[in-house]
N, C-alpha and C positions, 0 to 999 in steps of 0.2 A: 762063589769063588773059592778055590782050594789054595790056601796060602802056601802050602808046600809045593804046589805045582807052578808057581809063578804067575805071570800075567799075560793076557793076550787081548788086544783091543778088538772087539767084535762088531763095532758099529762105526759108521761114518759120522762125520760131524753133522751132516744133514739129518741122519737118523736120530742123532741126539736131540735135535729140535722137536722130535715127535714125543719124547719122553715126558712124563708128568713131573719128573724130578730131574735136576741136572746131574744127579748121581746115579742115574739109571744104567750107565754104560758098565759093561763087565770087561775084565782084563784077565788074560791067562799067559802061559809061559812064552810062546813063540811070537811075541809081539814084534812088529816092525818098528823102526825108529819113528819117533813122533814127527809128523810132517811139519814143515814150515808153512807159512801163509801161502806160499806159491804152490805147494803141493796139497794143501788141505782141500777137501771137497768144498765146492762153492755153495753158498746159499742158493736155494732153488725153490721155485714156486710149487714144486711137488710136495714141499713140506706142508704139514697140516696148518689149519688156522691157529692163531696164538692162544696160549693159556694166558688169560688176562691177569693184570696185577690184582684184580678183585677175586681171583680164584684162590682158594685156600685149602690146604690139605688138613683133613681131620684125623689122619692116621695117628695112632698112639705109638709111643716109643721113638727111638732115634730115626732120623731121616736116612734115606739111602746115601746121601752125600756124607753124613756122619759115619755110617757104617763103612763106606769106602775109605774114608780118611783113617779110620782105626785099622783097617786091614793093611793099607799101604804103610802106615807108621809101624805096624808090627813087623812087616817085611824089612823095613829100613833098620829097625832095632836089631833084627836077627841077622843083618848083613846079607839078606836074600833079595833085595830089590834089584831088578835087572839093570844093567849098566845104562841102557838108553833112557831109563826113567830117573836116574840120578841127576839132580839139578847141576847144570854147568856152573862154572865160576861166575859170580855176579859181574856184569860189565861195569865200566866206570860210569859214574852218574852223568846223565845228560843235562840235568839242571844244576844251577849253582846252589839252590836250596829248594826244599820240597814244600814251598808255600807260595802265596800270591806273588811275592817279589821275584822268586826264582822263575815262576811261570811267566810273569810279565817280561822278564829279560829274554826268555826264550822266544816269546811271541815277537818282541820288538827286533830280534835279530833276523826275522824272516820278512819276506815281501811278496809271497805267493799265496794264491787261493789254495790253502792246504789244511784248513781247519774244518773239522766235521763236528756237528753238534748232534747229540742224542738227547732228546727231551722227553720228559714224562709229566705226570700230573702235578708234581711239585712246582713246576714252572708257573702254573696258573692259579694256585691257591691264593696268592696275594691279590688276584683280581676278583676274588669272591667265589671262584668255582671250586667246589669241594674235591678233594682227592677221594680215593675209594675207601680207605681203611681207617682214617683217623677217628678214634672213639668220640662219639657225640656230634662230630661235624662232618665225617666222611659221607660220601655219596650213599653208601649202602645203609648207613644209619638213618639217612633222611628219606629213604625210599618207602618207609613204612606207610606213609600216607597213601600210597598207590595200592595197598592191600595185595602184595605179591605173594605167591606161594614160597618164593625164596628170592633174595635180592638179585641174583644173576638172571632171573627170568626176564627182566626188562630188556636184556640184550640177547634173548633167545628167539629165533625166527618162529618156532612153533607157537610160543606164547604171544608174539606179536600178531600172528594170524588170528589167534583166539580173542585177544583183548588189546587191540592196537591203541586204544585211548591212553593206556598207561605210558607207553613209550612216547606218544605224541605230546603228552603233558610234560614229560621230562625234556623232550626236544624243544618245546616252546621256551622252557626256562634257559636252555643252553644255547639257543640259536645265536649265531654271530651277530654282533651289534649290541648285544645285551651287556657285554663286559669290555672293559678297557684293557689293552695289552699292558703287561707288567714291565718293570725295569729289566727283567731277564729277557723278555721277548725283544725289547728295544736294544739290548746289548747284541743280540743276534743280528738285528738290522745294522747296528754299528759295525760289526764284523764285516758285513757285506759292503757297507760304505767305505771301509778301510781297504777293501780289496782282498780280504783274507778268508771269507766264507766259501768253502767248497760245497757243502750241502748241510741241510738241517733235516735230520730224520726225527719225526715226532710221533709219539704214541697218542697224542691228544687229538680230540675230535673238535676242539673249540675254534679252530682257524685263527687263533690269536697271533700266530706268526704272520699270516697275511695282513691282519689288522695293523701289525707293527710296521709293515712295509717290506717284509722279506719277499723277494720275488717268488712267484709260484714255481718257476723252473728250478729254484734252489731248495724247495721244500718238498719233502716226501712224507705224506700222512700215512704212516704204516697201517693204522686202523681206520682210515677213511676220515671224512668230515662232512660238513653240510654244503660243500661247494657244488655238489651234484646230487641227483636223486634218480631212482629207478623204480619202475613197477615190478614188484617181486614175482608176478605171474607171467607177464609178457616180456620182461627184459627191456622194455622201451624206456628211453631217457625222458625225464620230466624236468621242466624248469624248476629249480629249487625255490624260486620266488613264488611259483604257483602252489607248491606244496606248503610253504609257510603261510600263505594266505588261507589255504584250506584248513590248516591246523588252527590258525587264529580264529576262524569262523566256528570252531567247535565241531561236534559230531556231524551236524548237517554238512559242514564244509568238507571234511575228509571223506565222508560217505559219498558225497557227490563226485569227488575226485576219483574215488575207487570205482564208482560205476562208469565214469567217463573213460578211465584208463584201462578197465578190464581187470583190475586187481588193486590191492593196497600198494601205496607208494611210500617208500622210506628213503631218507638220505643215504648216501653211499657210505655208511658206517659199517665196519666189519662186525657182524654179530657172531656169536658162537655158532660154529658149523659152516662158516664162510671163509674162503681163502683170502690171504693178503693180496694187495694189488701187485701185479707183475712188476710194476715200476720200482717197487721197494727192492726186490731181488736184483733187478738189472743194475740199478744205480749203486746199491751196496757193493756188488761185485766190481763195479767200475771205479768207485770212489775210494774205497778203503785202502787199497794198495798205495794210493797217492797221499794218504793222510799223514800229516806230521804232528798234529795235535787233535786229540779226541776229547771234547768237552761232554761229560755225562752229567746232565742236569735234571734233578727232580724226578728220578726214576728209581724204583726199588730193584731194578735188574732181575726181576723174577719172571718176566714174560718172555717166552720163546716163540719165534726165533729172534725177536728184537734184541734181547739181551746178548745174543750171540755175536753181535757186531763188535763187542769189546775185544773178543779174541781173534778178530779178523784183520786187525791193523798190523803193520810191520813191527818188528821188535824194537826198532829205533823210534817209534811213535810215542810221544808223551801222552799220557792219559790223565785227565783231571776229573774227579768226582765233585760236583757241587750239589749238596743234598742235606736234608735235615738229619738223616740217619746214616751211619757208616754201613754201607751195603757193598756187595760185590767183591769183598776182600777175599783173597785166596787164603784158605786154611794152610798154614805152613806145613802141615802133615801131607798135603797133596802136592806131588811133584809138579813143577811148572809145565812139563810136557802133558800131563794128564789134565791140568787146569785148562790148557789151551784147547784140548779136544772137547772139554765140557762146554766151552764157549762163554760161560759167565762165571762169576766167582774167581776171576783171574787177576784182579787188581792187587798190587803189592804194597800199597801205601801202609806204612807202619811196620812192614816186615823187614827183616834184616837183608833180604835179597832185593829190596827195592832200589831201582836206579832211574825210574822214569815216571812214577805215579804220584799224584798229589790229591789230597782230600781237603776241600774247603767245606767244613761241616757247619750247619745252621740253616737258617732260612735262605732260599735260593737268591732272593734279591740282595741279601746282605753279602753273601759270598761274591756275587757278581759285582757289586759296588766296590768291594775290597779289591778285586782284580782290576776293575776299571781305574781305580785310584793308582794302583801300582803301575799300570800301563801309561798313566798320564792322560787318560781319556775321560776323566770324571766330568769335566765341563761339557764335552761332546755328548756324553750320556745324559747329563742333566737337561741339555737343550732338547734332545729327543723325547725325554719323559715329559717335559713341559709342553711341547708341541702336541704330543699324543693326548695328553690330559685335556688340553684346551679343545682339540678337535672332537674328542669324545663328548665333552660337556656341551659343545655347540650342537651336536647331533642328538643329545638326550634331552627330552622335554623336562623342564624343572618340575619338581614335586609340587602339589598344591600347597599354598601357604597354610601354616598352622593357625587355627583360630586362637585368639587371645583367651587366656583363662577368665572365667566369669568373675565380675567384680563383686565384692562383698557389699551388700546393701546396708545402709544405716537403719537404725530403728525408726527414724522419722519417715524414711522412704518406704519402709515396709508398712507403716501405718497408713500412708497416703494410698498405697496400692490397695490395702484392705478397704479403705473408704470407697474406692472406685468399684469394688466388687459387691457392694451392698446397696440395694435400692431403698428408696424411702419406704416402700411397702414392706413391712416386716415379713410378709408371706411370699415375697418374690424369690424366685430361685436364683442362686448365685450364677454369675457368668463363668462359663468354663472355657478355657483357652486350649484348643487342640493343637 
């Protein structure tokens, strides 16, 4: 980009989803005004498969987004930023306060199904399912036992064809029914029960939304899940229960299923090189213009095009991040119009220009409990948690009882045992207990 030449937007928002970095767009002088949601290019299934949260850049030096921010800031400092990229005056605050209480008051003022949830791996860590990146406990740190050439290989179709047992072993660990839904999942169910949930878009493949009781028609598994399965060579649908039985039976089981179906069978989880479900794009385009509150829970907002949803809600839509880390925040050096085009990194919590965004930072369940308390829903949530916990316990066989620790024998007892092991005949062999 030539700073002296100004800026021009050269890519559509859908093209931006194709980029490896959200800062990959270029801008030059004769740019058109930044489009509103109504005029922005819609999410489309022609976009490529997602860059997962587990993908990491190893490039040295500043990121493309950082370079873009520096260039835009230099133009602003020089007074050369085009008028249509100058941030407009900040609207009046939508919320009475940018915290759980302010958010709760906003929710309680409404009565329609207008809340959309974006969920990521952080929603499920309290269930015992690792996220991708946490040092020591993340999924990729725990994949070493599968002897992979690199961690991402377990989600690559070519590697699955070559060595399916690695993914099957992981699938067996993650299969629905192994884990109990968390407080966060049950809060999403509570939103449905209260008549407020419009849709739940999830990156997770664990189906814990379904286990919590969120209706299937309100859930969009952007990266697929275990609810269906397909033969990768014939395209034929296979009963997921049949696949699970084959995986549980070990190599003989899944090899027999492969021979019977004419190819390897895998759950309908989106691997690298595969496209997202069409339903994701259709419902995102349908739902987001109606969204009055976007709850962004447990996601790094680093996966495109999923992270792009943040920039596709109306300008009067409140957005709340519930996450361990502060992510997705707009760099103040990047104009709002540019951030909207980038699709992610557009949240304004903590910025002077903020009028609608909230961040509840910490463990997801803690943030959700805080919000539920402010809403006056704490007892309702506790009842759902207790019911789900009891149901899960009833379905889960108890672990075998622990054996009591060995008792320390007294000297007289040891002497008695010694007498039993010695025959009157001095030459007799001692009794050996096996």
